[in-house]
N, C-alpha and C positions, 0 to 999 in steps of 0.2 A: 504494500500500500504506500502511495506517495505521502510524504510527510504533511503536505497541505491538507489532505483528506483526514489523516490521523489527527491533526491539530483541531480540525472542525469537530471531530467526534469527541474530543476531550474538553471542549470548551464548556465552562459553567455559565449558563445563559445569563444570569444577573450581572456577570462581570465581563460580558462579551467585548465591550468597547475598550477594556483595559488590556487585552492581550496584544502581543506583538502582531503588527499588520504584515503577516508573512506573505500573503498574496500580493500586497502592494510592493513590498521590497523585491519580490521575485519578478513582478511586472516591470519594475524599474530596470532591473538587470537586462531584461529582454528588449524592451523598447529602445533603450539607449544604444543598442548595438545593431539595430536594424539597418540604418543607413550610414553608419560610420563606426570606426573602431572605438574602443574604450579609451577616452581621453582623461587628462588630469582633472578637467572640470567635472566630468561624470563621476570620477572617483570621489572628489570632494563633496559633491551633492549627495552621493550615496552614503558616505560616512556620516554626514550631518543628519540624514534621514534615519540611519541606524542608531545614532546617538539619541535622537529624540525618542525612538521606540524603547531603547534601554532605560532612559530616564523615566519614561511613562510607567513602565513596569516596576521599576525600583521604587518610585514614589508611591505607587499603589500598594506595594507590599509593605512598605514602612507605615503607611496610613492605616492599613488593615491590622498590622501588628500593634500599633498604638491603640486602636479601637478594641482589640482583643484584650490587651493589658488592662484597659479601663473597665471592661466588662467583668474580667476576673476579679479586679479589685472591688467592684460593686458587689459581686456575689460573696466575696470574703467578708465584707462588712455586714452584709445582710445576714449571713450565717452566724456571725458573732452576735448580732442583735437577737437572733432566735435563741441562741444558747443562753444569753443573759436574761431574757424575758420569758418567764414561765408561761404567761398567757399566750404567747405567740409560738411557743415550742410545741409544735404539733406535727404529726406525720404528713398532713396535707401540705404544710408550708415547706417542709424539707423535700417533698416530692416536687413542688414547684421549682425549688432551687436546683434539684437534680436535673429537671428538664432544661432549665436555663444553662446549666453547665454542659449538658449534652449538646445543646445548640452551639455553644462556643467551641466544643470539641469538633463538631462537624465543620465549623468555619476554619479551624486550624488545619483540618485534613484537606479541605478545599483549597486553602491558601498554599499548603505544601505542594499539592498537585499543580496549582497555578504557577508557582515558582519554577518547578521542574519543567513543565511544558514550555514555558517561555524561554528558559535557559537553553533547552534543546532546539527550540526554533531559531534562536540567535546562532547557535553552533551550526545548524543546517544551512542557514542563509549565508554564513561566512564561508562554509565549504563550497557552496554553489557559486559564490562570487569568485573564489580563487580558481575554481574549475573553468569558469566561463571567460574570465579576464586574464588568467595567467599570472596574477599578482599573488601576494602572500599577506593579505589583510588579516587572516585568522591569527597568525602569530603576532602581528603588530597590535591586534585588538585585545590581547590578553591583559595588558595594563589597565585598560578601561573596565574590563570585567572584574578586575581585582578592586578597583575603586568603588564599584557598585556591585558587590557580590550577590549572587542569587543562590545562596546556600540554604541548607535546611537545619543547620545546627541551632539556630535561634528558636526553632519551634519546640525543642526539647524542654526549654524552661517553662513554656506555657503548659505543655503536657504534664510536667511534674506538679505544677500548682493546681491544675484542674484535677489531677488524680487525688491530691491531698484533700481538696474540698469535696470531691465525690465521695471519698471514704467517710468524711464526717456526715454527709447526708445519708449514706448507706446505714450508718449506725444511729440515725436520728439525733445528731448533735453530740454524741458521746465520742470524744477523741480517744483513739487507741494509743495509749502511751507505753504499750509493751515494748520492751527492748527487742529489736530484731534478732531472732535466733538464726543461726546460720553464719554468724560472723566468723566462727572458727573455720568454716568452709570444709571441715572434714565431713564427708558425705555420710548418708544413711542408706538403708536398703531402698533402692529406687530403680526405675527404668528411665532411660534417656532416649530422646530422639532428636535429630538435627535436621534443619530445613534451610534452604536458601530463600531469601526474600529479594525480589527485584526492587531497585530503588523507587520505581513508580508506586510500590505498595507498602513501603516501610511505615509511613505515618498512619496509614489506615490500619495496619496490623497492630501498631502500638495502641491506637484508639480502641480497637475491639478488645484487646486484652485488658486495657485500663478500665473498661466498663465493668469488668468482673473481678480484677485483682488490682490493688493499689501498687503504685511504684514504690519499690523498697528503698528507703533512705536510712542508712546506718547512723548518720550523725544529724539528728534533728535539731541540735542546738545551734547550728549555723545555717545561714541562707544557702540554698542549693545553687551551685554555679555549674556551667557546662564542663569545666575541668574536673569536677567531681566524678564524672562518668568515665574518665580516661583510665584504661587498664593497659599496662605495659608488662611484657614478659620477655626475658632473655632465656632461650633454650640452649642446652649444652649437649654436645656430642663429640665423638672423636673423628679423626679424618677418614676412618673406615666406615663411618656412619653406622656403627653397631646398634645404637639406640633407635635410630630411624628404622633399620631393618627389623629389629625385634618387635617394635610396635606395629609395623605394617604387617608382619607375618603373624602377629599375635602369639609370640613365643611365650612359654611359661616364664613368669617373673620378669618379663620385659619391662624396662623402666623408661620413664620420661622425667627428666629433671629440668626444672626451670626456676628462675628467680623472678618474682613478680612484685610490682609496686602499683599503688593506686594514686591517681591524681597527678600533681606536677612532678617534674623530673627530680626536683630537690627534696622529695619526700624522705623523711628520716628513717622510715621503717620499710624493710624489704622482707618478703615472705619466701622462704626456701620451701619448695614444693617438690614432692616425688610421687608419681603415679606408678603403681606396680600392678601388672596384669597377672592374676592368679597367684597371689602371694602365698608361699608355703606356710608362713606363720599364721595365716588366717584360713587354713583348710581349703585353699584353692580359691578364695574370694579375691576380688580386685579391690584395691584401696588407694585413696589419695591421702598422703600425710603432709603436714606443713607446720612450720613454726616461724615466728618472726625474729629477725635480728636487726641490728642497726646498720644503716647503709655504709658507714665508715669501717665496719668490721667484715664486709663481704669478701674483700680480697684476702684477708688473713684467714677467713673460713675456708676459702678455696685452696689455699696453700697448705692448710692443716695446722697453722700456728694458733689459730683461734679454735680450740677443740670443743667437743661436746661437753667435757668436764667443766671447762671454763664457763660455758653458757649455763650449765646446770647450777654452778655456784652463784652466778648472778641472779638466776631465777629464785633460788632459795633465799637469797638476801632480800628479794622483793616480796617474799611470802607466798610464792606460787605453790600450788598443791603438789604433793608427791606424785600423784597420778599424771599430771601435766608434765612434770619434769621427766618422769620415766618415759613417756611417749616421745618427748623432744629428744632425749638422749639416744633412744633407739633410732629415730629417723636421722638425726645429725650424724651419728656414727656410720649409718648405711650410706648416706650421701657422700661423706668424705672418703669412704672406702671406694665408692664408684669413681670419684675423682682421681684417686691414686691408681687403681688397677686398670681403669679404662682410658686414662689420659684424656679426660674431658676438657673441652675449652668452649668459650662462647661461640655459637654458630649463627643464631638467628634471633632477631627481635620481632615480636608480634605486638602490634598496637591496635586498639579499637576502643570505641566508646560504648559502654554497656549500660543498658536500661534493664533493671531487674524488676520483676513483678512477683510479689509474694505477700501473704498476710504476715504481719510482723511476728505474731506468736504461733505460727502454724507452718510446718515444713512439708505438709502433705503435697503441695504443688508449688513448684518454683519455675518460672519462665524467664529466660534472659534473651535479649535481643541486642546483638553486637553489630554496630555500624562503623563505617570508615575503617574497615579492616585493612591493615597495611603490614607488609613484611619487609624488613630491612636487614641487610647482611651485617653480621658482627665479626666474621671470621678473618683469619689471616692466610687462608689457603692460597690465594693468588699473590702472596707476598706484599699485599697492601696492608699497612698498619692502620686498621680502622679504630680499634679501641685501645691501642697502645698497651700499657701494663695494667690498665684498669679492667674491671669485669664487664664493662659496657661502654659504648661509645659516648663521648662527651659532647659531640657536635650535633646530636639529635635529641630534641625534646619531645613535646607532645603537641606541637603546632601542625596538625594535619592541614593540608595534604603533603607537607614536607617537600616543597618545591626546590629547596636548596640541596637535596640529597642527589647524588649521582644517579642518573636513570638506571644504570647497571646494578645499583645496589638496592633498588626499591621495587616492590610490586604492590599495586593497589588492587585489592580484590573487588570485583564488580558488584557483588551482592552483599546483603546483610545476612547474618547467621542467627537463626531462631533455634533455641534449644529448650526443650521441655524436660523437666525432671519431676517424675511422678512417683510417689511412694506407693508402689503397687501392692505390696504385701501378697505377692503371688496371685494376682488375678483381679485386683481392684481396677475399676474402670475409670477413665478420665471423665471429667464433667462434660455434659452435652455440648456446651458452647465451644469447648476446646476441640471436640471431635468435629464440629461443624467447620471450625477454622482450618484444621489441618486437611480436611477434605476439600476445601475451597480452592478457587483459582489463585489465591493470594500467596500460597506457599508451594515450595518444590522440595520434596523430601530427598535427602542425601544421607543415607545411613552410613555410620562409621566415619563421617567427615572429621578430619583432624587438621587443626590450624598448622601445627608444626610440620606434619607430613606434607601438606600442600606447599608451604613455603620452601621447605628443603628440596622437594622435587623440582621446583622452579629454578632455584639458583644452582643446584648441584646435580642436575639431571645426568650429566655425562659420567658422574662418579657412582651412580646408583644402579643396581641390577634390577630393582623392582620399582614400579610406579603405582600409585593408588588408582582405583578403578574410576573415580569420579572425574578424572581429567577430561574424558570424552564429553561429559555433560556441559563443559564450558563452551563447547562448539554449538550448543543448541540454545535457542531462545526459550527461557524457562517461563516466559509469560504465557498465560492461557486465556482463552475467551472468558469474559465475565459470566458467572453463573447467576441466573435470576434469583432475586431474594436472598442474596448472600453478600455479607459485608456491609459497609456503610453506603447507603444510597439516599436519594431524596424523592419525595412524592412529586406529583405534578405541580403542587403548590409549594414545592421546595422545602417541605417539612422533613426533618431527619427520620430516616428509617434504618433500623438495625435488623439485618436479615429479613427485610421486607416488612417489619412490624414497627409500630410506634413504641417509643421508650415507655410511655405510660401503660400501654397494653402488656408489655413484657413484665413490668413490675407487678401489675395486678394479677397476671397469670402466676407469677412466682409466689405471691402471697396466697393464692388459692391452693397451689400445690403444697405449700408449707402447712396451711391449715388442715388440708386433707391428710397430710402425713401425721400430724398430731392426733387427729381423730382416729386414725387407723393404728395408732401406737407405733408409728415408724419414725418418730422424731429422732433425728440423728444424734442429738445431744444426749438422749436417753438410751441409745441403741447399745445393747450388751455386746454385740459383735464389734462395734466401733471401739468400745472400751477395752475389749479383750485384745484387739489388734494393737492398741496403744501399749497395753501391758506386755504383750509378746515382744513388741519392738524394744521396750526398755530392757526386757530380760535378755534379748539377744545382745544388746549393746553392752550390758554389764558382764556377760559371760564371754565376750570376745577377748582373746589374749591381748594384754596391754591396754585393754579397754578402748582400742581403736575401732570405730564403727566401720562397717563395710561400705564401700563405695561402688555403685553400679554393679552390685553383686548379681543382680538378676540378669540384666541384658549382657553383661560381660561373660558370664559362665554358660548361659543357656540359649541366648538369642542367636540370630543368624550369623553365620561366618561369611565374611566377604573376601573373596579371593583376589589378591593384588594382581596388577598387570605386570607381565614379564617385560622389562624394558629391552631385553636382548632378543626376545622372541615374540614380537607383536602379533604374529599370525596365530599364536596359540592363546591369545588373551581372551578371557571370558569372565563373567561374574555369575555367582550362584546366589540364590535366595533360599533361605531355610527358615521355616517357622516351627516353633516348638509348642506342642500342646500341653497345657497344664490343667489339671482337674481343678474345679472350683473349691475354694477354701472357705467360702462363706464370709470372707473379709469384706468390709465396706468402708468407704471413706467419707469424709465430711467435706462437702463443697457447698457453694452457694446454690447450685442447681440440685434439686432432689434427684436421687438415683431411681432406677427402675423399681417397680414393686417387686416384692420377693417372689411372687408367682411367676414373674418373667425371668428371674435369675436361675430358677431350678433347671438343672440339666444342661446348663450353658457351659461351654468350654472357652477358655481364654487363649488367645494366640499371641505369644510374645514375638517381637521382631516385626510386627505389622504396624503400619502407620496409624491405623484407626481401630476403633472398637470392632470386634468380630463376634458374630453370634451365629450359631447354627439353629436357632429357634425359628421354625418356619412361620410361626405366627407373627414374628416381628419383621417388618419390612427392612430389607438390607439396604444400607446406604451405598450409593455408587461412589467408588473410589477410583480416581484417575491414577494410573500407573504408567511408567515409562514404556513406550512401545519397543518391542524386541525387534532385532534386525530382520527376523524371518517375516514379519508383517510387511515390511517394505519390499522384500524379495517376492512375496506373494503378489503384491500389487504389480511389480515388474513382470512377473510371469504371465499375469492376465493380459497386460498390455502387449507383450510379445506374441501371445496366442492370437490376438486380434490382428496384429501385423502379419502373422503367417497366413491367415486367411486372406488378408488384403493382397499379399504377394501372389497367392494362388489365383485369385480373381484377376489380378493385374496381368498375369501370364496369358489367361484366356483372352482378355481385352486386347492385348498387344498382337496376339496371333490373328484375331479377327480384323483388327485395323490394318495390319500390314500384308496379310495374305488372302484376304477376302477377294473373290473374283467379281463381286457385284456390289452395288450400293447398299443393299440391305445388310450384308455382313458388316460393312464399315459402320453403319448406323448403330447396329447392335453392339459392336465393339466400343463405340463412343459412349453408349449408355452404360456399359459395364465399367468403362474408365471413370465416368463421373461417379458411379456407385462406389468404386474403390476410394476416390478422394473423400467422399462423404464419410465412409466408414473409418478411414485413417484419422481424419480430423476429430471425429467423435471419440475414437479410442484414446487419442492424446488428451482430449478434454477430461474424460473419465479418469485417466491415469493421474493427471495433475490435481484434479479435485480430491481424489482419494488420498494422495500424498499430503495435500494441505490439511485434510481432516485428521490424518494420522499424526502429523507433526504437532497439531494443536490439541490433540486428544479430544476431538469433538464427538459428542454422542450423535448418532444418526445412522441411516441405512448405508451400508457399504456395498450391498448387492445392487445389481442393475436390473430394474424391473422392465424397462421399456426397450433398451438397446437390442437384445436378441430378437424380441418380437418384431420390432421395426425392420431389423435386418432381414428377417424371413419374408416379411411382406414385400420389401423392395426387391429381393431376389426373385420371388414368385412373379412380381410385376414385370421385371425385366424379361423373364422367360415368356410370359404371356405376350409381351410386345414383340419378342423374337418370333414366336409362332405366328402372330398376326401378320407381321411384315412378310414373312417367308411364304405363307399361304396366299397372301394377296398378290405377291409378285408371280 
């Protein structure tokens, strides 16, 4: 599709006049070159017109952002008034404020799409200008785009504030002051899944999640700033890339070691983290261990002069518990042993901005969305001293997009990464809204995706014998056709719709379900199964050696195994999908959305390693899940096309014989008829081939069989034969 048509499809009608006049700019490029070449005067006029369009869009975005900030401030003050005034503190008033915040959230989403669409429009018109005129305006125009940036980082602040106010309305004015659990980041028994999010859908996905889970903020004592979302990690490996190979092949006790810090570059605390696959000291479970150290001690820790005993002594002086000290000592000793025996050195830095969604006092469901994912080399393999004698580069901070870094040392990942972490307890199901999200057109599942593996295979591909399977996915457009009544849309009167429904209707339906659950004795807060699960979980944690809780133990041990790509034998590359059946355990989880009635859960099997909820209950309608098309589907389409062409070739042979060797006019006429028939059939076959390929690429539901083609072909052939007989007998 041409970008002009795509732009028209993505225009938000109330803001139509504020978009870049793409067609006008394109017309200027065409008309000015009709009767003469592109002159300096033409270039100056075009740049002035483009400057006006950029200023128009930039001023509109700033005006809308100011308006959104004012509306958020108004909602905040109104909610504070409701909290302080008992006569106004009612569910109805909080529902009104909830709807007002939802309207603001939709405007943020629309403004985010507006910004991206116009930025792409300017990029497209610059590319078209350079192609038609032979000049290089795109490179020269970068400075002006930096002066008036059309980025989306500014929308994160608004989303965080809306999330906080939404959470207050959700609890009818009661603020949740619980300290966020999960700060230790040592995981629990859970299943994880990873997805790619196209930049066009990032803000919409954030908004959908935020309507159900608040943005998790660890430090509520300070005002949230964009730099608080920054996460930086330096990964370590040796020059044989043993850690990379072990993680990709999923070897027993394969390690991943990284040093991570949050926020600015000069943060004083660094976390030493180690992921172990199938740890022997945890009976084959996988685990992530970590502990904090001061940044100025990292180099000494790597060299071994700053030992685990020294760290333990400092922790004892601070009054840390014996259990925490024991865990730290075990992890630090293991990490330093790996540094000595495996000759580890800094290899790769991974940077991203993370938005985490989780109830502060509940770890049952945690969702993280990582944007601006960037990989930066830290190694000295090519004899370039990047980090010197330090454990990380000093010339790279957190100022994305890092335009000052050598292009050979940096990779900017094109998508955002969505990761869901669900405490499954061997079969618990995700909430319905999350299932709807991961089944929608907004996400693209990429199982087993690893940031370090992806960055390493980009920079050091010639040194690696194996490559991850998902590299081929980068060659495909992960965008899918919008599914009706899915995501954030607007009605004909531009009212906000969430999955095709109004926010008020969703809240009322949720209240009815909760009331029905209470009446039927299925209130989750009183559910014995829920409490038993929680007790079981605590028992497991306390009985684990060294009291380190298991991380990803379900999906790491039992879920699908993904076969890596052989870098040296590409012709043998393939990927396999395996799903493991687990019997129901009766476990249930607590979410905002009520779970299915117990009568619907009986006899149901759970499938781990699948992207969505699976059920074999015939009474329950199965959701349609879009999966990546296998190569054999495309080959089948090709074989069908070739079969049609074979028939055309046979018919063409008959037509040419009649045309060239017929002794009378009748034979030549019939040959001409067959020749025209061959052309029609060939064109129709090409059309069907291209249409099916388009449907397969975009995973569109519809009929792939051909109802009319064969029938029409038979009619035309019979008609040609009748004409042949008629002309022959008449002559």
